[in-house]
C-alpha positions in Angstrom: 4.9 1.2 -4.0 2.0 0.6 -5.4 -1.4 2.4 -5.3 -4.0 0.7 -2.8 -6.6 3.3 -3.1 -7.6 5.8 -5.8 -5.8 8.9 -6.2 -6.2 12.2 -6.9 -4.3 13.6 -10.5 -4.3 16.8 -11.5 -4.5 17.3 -15.6 -3.9 19.9 -18.1 -4.4 19.8 -22.0 -6.8 17.5 -24.6 -7.6 14.0 -23.1 -10.0 11.6 -23.8 -11.4 8.3 -22.5 -11.4 5.2 -23.6 -12.6 2.1 -22.3 -10.4 -0.6 -22.6 -10.0 -4.5 -21.2 -8.5 -4.9 -18.0 -6.1 -7.2 -17.1 -6.3 -9.6 -13.9 -6.0 -6.8 -11.2 -7.7 -3.8 -9.4 -6.7 -0.5 -11.2 -7.4 2.5 -8.7 -8.9 5.9 -10.2 -5.3 7.9 -10.9 -3.2 5.0 -11.5 -0.6 5.2 -14.3 -1.5 2.1 -16.5 0.4 0.0 -19.4 -1.4 -1.9 -22.3 0.1 -5.5 -21.7 1.9 -7.9 -24.4 -1.6 -9.6 -23.8 -3.3 -6.6 -24.7 -5.0 -5.7 -21.5 -5.1 -3.1 -19.4 -2.4 -3.6 -16.2 -0.9 -1.3 -13.5 2.1 0.1 -14.7 5.4 -1.2 -13.9 8.6 -1.9 -15.3 7.7 -5.3 -17.6 9.2 -5.7 -20.9 7.0 -5.1 -23.5 4.4 -3.3 -22.1 3.4 0.3 -23.8 2.3 3.1 -21.4 -1.1 4.2 -22.0 -2.1 7.0 -19.2 -4.2 7.5 -16.1 -7.1 5.0 -14.7 -10.4 7.6 -15.3 -12.4 5.4 -12.8 -11.8 2.3 -10.6 -12.3 -0.7 -12.0 -12.1 -4.4 -9.9 -11.2 -7.4 -11.8 -8.9 -8.8 -9.1 -11.9 -11.7 -8.7 -12.4 -12.6 -13.2 -10.6 -13.7 -16.3 -8.0 -11.0 -18.3 -10.7 -8.8 -20.4 -14.1 -9.9 -18.4 -14.4 -6.2 -17.3 -13.3 -2.5 -18.8 -11.8 -0.3 -17.8 -11.9 3.7 -18.3 -8.5 5.0 -18.9 -7.9 8.8 -19.6 -5.0 8.9 -22.8 -4.4 12.2 -24.3 -5.7 13.4 -27.4 -2.7 15.6 -28.2 -0.8 17.5 -25.9 -2.3 16.0 -21.8 0.1 16.4 -19.0 -0.7 15.2 -15.2 0.9 16.7 -12.6 3.6 14.4 -11.1 5.3 13.5 -8.3 9.0 12.7 -8.8 11.9 12.8 -6.2 15.2 15.1 -6.4 13.4 17.8 -9.4 14.8 21.0 -10.7 14.6 23.1 -13.1 16.9 21.8 -15.4 15.3 18.0 -15.7 12.4 20.1 -17.9 12.7 17.7 -21.1 13.8 14.8 -19.4 11.5 11.8 -20.3 10.1 10.0 -17.0 10.0 6.2 -16.9 7.5 3.9 -15.0 8.4 2.3 -12.0 4.9 1.0 -10.3 1.1 2.4 -11.2 2.3 6.1 -8.7 5.8 6.6 -9.2 8.0 8.0 -12.2 11.1 8.4 -12.1 14.0 10.1 -14.0 16.3 6.9 -14.0 15.6 3.9 -16.3 14.2 1.1 -14.1 15.2 -1.8 -17.0 13.0 -2.2 -20.0 12.6 1.7 -20.9 9.3 1.9 -20.4 8.9 5.8 -20.9 5.7 7.5 -19.4 6.4 10.9 -20.5 8.4 13.9 -21.0 9.2 16.6 -17.6 7.3 19.9 -19.6 7.4 22.4 -16.4 8.8 22.4 -13.2 6.7 23.2 -10.3 9.0 22.0 -7.5 11.6 19.3 -6.0 8.7 16.9 -6.3 6.5 18.1 -8.4 6.4 18.4 -12.3 4.1 18.6 -14.9 4.5 15.3 -17.3 3.6 15.6 -20.9 2.4 12.0 -21.0 2.8 10.0 -24.1 0.3 6.9 -24.5 2.7 5.4 -27.5 6.5 4.5 -26.8 6.9 5.7 -30.4 5.9 9.3 -29.5 9.1 9.9 -27.3 12.4 9.9 -27.8 14.5 8.8 -24.8 18.0 10.4 -23.9 
């Protein structure tokens, strides 16, 4: 399931806003995003060659334009930046596990195929909510 409206995201830690060229899509506030192989910000998906980036700060609609016609504001970690994420089936033993993107609102601890990690679980909150340290470059985390 992908976002069809803006979503509320809880943040903690160090974040900065970057304005980057948007792909041809609607990027909803609160959406997890990647940089695609062409260098544009895309809603997160299990797409080969994409790199985890962060979370959309303000909605940007480039659905009627060409890639790069508009820029999108993205919250990216500038140190230890964490979000409170919805991930099903969590337990205290999941702390330190890598989470992967399945789309712009869902994360999973199971690699969906293209090994695009979004971050690592830092704190257990409930069976459906965990704090995730967001990695805005694949090289900043190690998969297990």
